[in-house]
C-alpha positions in Angstrom: 1.6 3.7 -52.5 -1.8 4.0 -51.1 -0.4 3.0 -47.5 2.3 5.8 -47.9 -0.2 8.4 -48.5 -2.6 7.1 -45.7 0.2 7.2 -43.3 1.3 10.7 -44.4 -2.1 11.8 -44.0 -2.5 10.7 -40.6 1.0 12.2 -39.6 -0.7 15.4 -41.1 -3.6 15.3 -39.1 -1.5 14.8 -36.1 0.5 17.6 -36.4 -2.5 20.0 -37.3 -4.3 18.9 -34.2 -1.1 18.8 -32.0 -2.2 21.8 -29.9 -5.8 20.5 -29.4 -4.5 17.2 -28.3 -2.2 18.8 -25.8 -5.0 21.2 -24.4 -7.5 18.0 -24.4 -5.0 15.9 -22.6 -4.2 18.3 -20.0 -7.9 18.9 -19.3 -8.7 15.4 -19.1 -5.9 14.5 -16.9 -6.8 17.1 -14.5 -10.4 15.9 -14.4 -9.3 12.3 -13.5 -7.0 13.5 -11.0 -9.8 15.7 -9.3 -12.3 12.9 -9.4 -9.6 10.1 -7.9 -8.2 13.0 -5.3 -11.5 14.4 -4.1 -14.7 12.5 -5.4 -13.8 8.7 -5.2 -13.5 7.5 -1.5 -10.3 6.0 -0.7 -10.1 2.6 0.5 -7.6 1.0 3.3 -6.7 -2.7 3.4 -5.1 -4.6 6.5 -4.5 -8.4 6.5 -4.1 -11.0 9.1 -2.2 -14.3 8.3 -3.3 -17.6 9.8 -1.4 -20.9 10.0 -3.2 -24.3 9.6 -1.1 -26.7 11.5 -2.2 -29.7 13.8 -0.2 -31.1 16.6 2.1 -33.6 15.1 3.5 -36.9 16.5 7.7 -36.5 16.3 8.1 -40.2 16.3 5.8 -40.9 12.8 7.3 -38.7 9.8 4.8 -40.6 7.7 1.9 -39.2 9.8 3.3 -35.5 9.9 3.4 -35.4 6.1 -0.1 -36.8 5.8 -1.4 -34.2 8.5 0.4 -31.1 6.7 -1.5 -32.4 3.4 -4.7 -32.7 5.2 -4.2 -29.2 6.6 -3.6 -27.9 3.1 -6.6 -29.3 1.6 -8.5 -28.2 4.4 -7.7 -24.4 3.7 -10.5 -24.3 1.0 -13.0 -25.7 3.3 -11.9 -22.9 5.9 -12.1 -20.1 3.4 -15.7 -20.9 3.0 -16.3 -21.2 6.7 -15.1 -17.3 7.1 -17.5 -16.3 4.6 -20.3 -17.9 5.7 -22.9 -16.2 7.9 -22.1 -18.3 10.8 -19.0 -16.4 11.3 -19.9 -13.3 9.9 -22.7 -12.8 12.3 -20.4 -13.2 15.3 -18.0 -10.7 13.9 -20.8 -8.1 13.4 -22.2 -8.7 17.1 -18.5 -8.6 18.5 -17.8 -5.3 16.9 -21.4 -3.4 16.9 -22.5 -4.9 20.3 -21.3 -4.7 23.9 -19.8 -8.2 24.9 -17.7 -10.0 27.3 -14.2 -10.8 26.8 -12.2 -13.4 28.8 -9.1 -11.7 30.7 -8.2 -14.8 33.0 -9.1 -17.9 33.8 -12.5 -17.0 35.4 -12.7 -13.2 34.9 -14.2 -11.3 32.1 -14.7 -7.8 31.4 -17.3 -5.8 29.6 -16.2 -4.2 25.9 -18.3 -1.7 24.7 -19.1 -1.5 20.9 -16.5 -0.1 18.6 -18.8 0.6 15.5 -22.6 1.0 14.8 -24.7 -1.4 13.0 -24.6 1.2 10.0 -21.0 1.0 9.5 -20.8 -2.9 9.7 -23.7 -5.2 8.9 -24.0 -8.9 7.7 -25.0 -7.4 4.1 -21.8 -5.4 3.5 -19.2 -7.3 5.6 -18.7 -10.1 3.1 -18.0 -7.7 0.2 -15.1 -6.2 2.5 -13.3 -9.7 2.9 -10.8 -11.3 0.6 -9.1 -14.7 1.5 -6.1 -15.6 -0.2 -3.9 -18.7 -0.3 -0.9 -20.0 -1.9 -0.5 -23.4 -3.3 0.7 -26.0 -1.2 1.2 -23.5 1.7 -0.4 -24.0 5.1 -0.6 -20.3 5.5 -3.6 -18.3 4.4 -4.3 -14.5 4.7 -7.9 -12.5 5.4 -7.9 -9.2 3.8 -10.5 -6.6 4.8 -11.0 -3.3 2.8 -12.9 -0.4 4.1 -12.9 3.5 4.1 -11.2 3.5 7.5 -7.8 2.0 8.2 -8.7 1.3 11.9 -12.0 -0.4 11.0 -10.1 -2.6 8.4 -7.6 -3.8 11.1 -10.5 -4.4 13.7 -12.5 -6.2 11.3 -9.5 -8.4 10.2 -8.4 -9.3 13.8 -12.0 -10.1 14.9 -12.4 -12.4 12.0 -9.3 -14.4 12.8 -10.6 -14.5 16.5 -13.8 -15.7 15.8 -12.9 -18.1 13.1 -10.5 -19.8 15.7 -13.4 -20.3 18.1 -15.9 -21.3 15.3 -13.7 -23.8 13.9 -13.4 -25.9 17.0 -17.3 -25.9 17.4 -17.9 -27.0 13.7 -15.0 -29.4 13.1 -13.8 -30.3 16.6 -10.2 -29.7 16.0 -7.9 -26.8 16.9 -5.3 -26.5 14.0 -5.5 -22.7 13.2 -3.3 -20.0 14.9 -2.7 -16.5 14.0 1.1 -15.4 13.1 0.7 -12.0 12.1 -2.1 -9.9 13.3 -3.6 -6.9 11.2 -2.2 -3.3 11.5 -3.8 -0.2 10.6 -2.1 1.0 7.3 -2.8 4.8 6.5 -1.6 4.2 2.9 -4.9 3.9 0.8 -4.9 1.1 -1.6 -7.5 2.7 -3.9 -8.3 4.6 -5.9 -5.0 4.8 -8.1 -4.5 8.4 -8.4 -1.5 8.2 -11.0 -3.1 5.4 -13.1 -6.4 7.2 -13.4 -4.6 10.5 -14.0 -2.6 8.9 -16.7 -5.8 7.2 -18.5 -7.5 10.8 -18.4 -4.5 12.3 -20.3 -4.5 9.4 -22.8 -8.3 9.8 -23.3 -7.7 13.6 -23.8 -5.2 13.1 -26.5 -7.1 10.2 -28.1 -10.3 12.7 -28.3 -8.4 15.4 -29.7 -6.9 13.2 -32.5 -10.3 11.6 -33.0 -11.8 15.0 -33.6 -9.4 16.0 -36.1 -9.7 12.8 -37.9 -13.3 13.0 -38.2 -13.0 16.5 -39.5 -10.7 15.8 -41.8 -12.4 12.8 -43.3 -15.8 14.5 -43.5 -14.0 17.5 -45.3 -14.8 17.0 -49.2 -13.1 19.9 -50.5 -10.4 19.5 -53.0 -7.1 20.6 -51.5 -4.5 19.3 -54.1 -4.3 19.2 -57.8 -3.2 15.4 -57.5 -6.5 14.5 -56.2 -8.2 15.1 -59.4 -5.8 13.2 -61.7 -4.8 10.5 -59.2 -8.0 9.8 -57.3 -10.8 10.8 -59.7 -8.6 9.7 -62.9 -9.7 13.1 -64.7 -7.6 15.1 -67.1 -6.0 18.2 -65.7 -6.8 20.8 -68.6 -5.2 24.0 -66.9 -5.6 26.2 -63.9 -7.9 29.1 -63.5 -6.9 31.8 -61.0 -9.2 33.1 -58.3 -11.6 35.7 -60.0 -13.1 38.1 -57.7 -16.9 38.7 -57.3 -18.1 40.7 -60.5 -19.7 44.0 -60.2 -23.3 44.2 -61.4 -23.3 45.8 -65.1 -25.4 49.1 -63.9 -22.6 49.7 -61.3 -19.8 49.3 -63.9 -21.7 51.5 -66.5 -22.2 54.1 -64.0 -18.4 54.3 -63.0 -17.4 54.4 -67.0 -19.9 57.4 -67.3 -18.4 59.0 -64.3 -15.0 58.7 -65.5 -15.9 60.1 -68.9 -17.5 63.0 -67.2 -14.5 63.7 -65.2 -12.3 63.6 -68.4 -14.5 66.1 -70.1 -14.5 68.5 -67.1 -10.7 68.4 -67.0 -10.5 69.0 -70.7 -12.8 71.9 -70.4 -11.1 73.6 -67.8 -7.8 73.2 -70.0 -9.4 75.0 -72.8 
């Protein structure tokens, strides 16, 4: 019985504060939408896919399988190399400093810097990178998230190029190839505007209900006769109607005397 009463009370609180909950839901939802749309800086992600696969001997199937398993095991090592300074420093230099690029067997061209050291540095580059792999797969991807879609693309592709060069120097093997270059995606991956707006609406609704619940619980006035008998265990002896505020005695006597004088005056006139 107590559970039924409690649930009924919660339902009454909900009905009583429904308008407040709707208003706060709209207000909080609008605030969440505004913050996610105009305050939080959008982030853009680009990914490059790399394949780890060395040259195989077609005449020895057993060796092929062993090489594939070895390549899969090496991916975890490659992930660590990508996020080390030996790779990141080269990526930063390639993007923030003029450098030479090979355009032929013996020809080179000078490539100007694309970005400033303030935009890309050794300190913030590592936080932009995410390396993802799948179990028993020779393919892994490098994702870069920045506030500029073109920058995300350029960093991801530069990481792939630098990593291919560094892996030859460090491990003396050439078993990494790019199977999918990064492209600039104009669609931001964060913030999630619908989700933030929905969270704002839910917070507003819960805030409205919470306010109504606290106000109801803190209200100590007796609203029903059953509270006296059921909750306090007292006997109901009767009901006293509401009595208006009583007037002072001298005011009542003054009104009586005034009425008597009025009666006497009317009686004298009749005579």
